C-alpha positions, 0 to 999 in steps of 0.5 A: 496375550493382551494388547501390547499398548501399556496403557490399555488393558483387557483388549481382545488379542488378534494375530501377532498379539495386537488388538484391533484398536491398538496396533504397532506401526512398522516402526514399533510405535503404537497407534490408537485407531480411535484417536481423532487425529488418526481418524482425520488422517484416514479420511484425508487418505480415503478422499484422495485429495491433495493437501490444501495450498495457497493460490500463490503456491499453486501458480508457482507450481504450475509455472515450474511444472507446466508447459515451457512453451506456454506463457507463464503470466510473468513478465520482466518489468523495470521501474519507471524513470521520471524525466521531468522535461520528457513528461512535459514536452520540453523544459521551456514549458515549465511554469516558473515560480514568481518567488524562488525562480525555479520551474514548477512541476505538479501542483502550483498556485496561479496568481493573475499571470504569475505562478508559485509553488504551494510552499512559496505562496506566502506573505511577503512580510511575515512568511505566513502561508496564505493557502487557507487565508487568501492574499492581497496584492499591494504594489505588485507584492502579495501579503496577508490581510494584516500586512496588506492593511498596514501598507495601504493608506486610503485617501483622506476621509476613506477607510480600508475595506476588504473586497472579495472577488465575486465567484 
């Protein structure tokens, strides 16, 4: 009797009619012992290595199967609650914006003895943000260069000159 595998002919028979390279499995399926997949599976079984798993899976497995008295490495964490007054000390210490009148938390612009939100650091006339342009005080108000020049009238015989502070 030849090999029971229908695609292979001329295999030498063994006991029970199966050949050495092609043998039926207990379920009746024919297994090709020369296939790369079969060889790879046999090598894994021979090495007796556990299947490769991700680090996070191994950590979870250790937690679930480990000693219940041993700390698990996890702790209960609540989201932080931001309290403006508590983080500063008390609300009276917040700098007040010179333009809009509200308290300033975080980044602000300091103008002499005044403070402004970055979005409130604008020209009094045109509302242009002065962050990259600089400002000019005229009669206690801040302006961009164009509007500051319009508001200043120098004494007769003099010209308006922009003077930048020394660094």
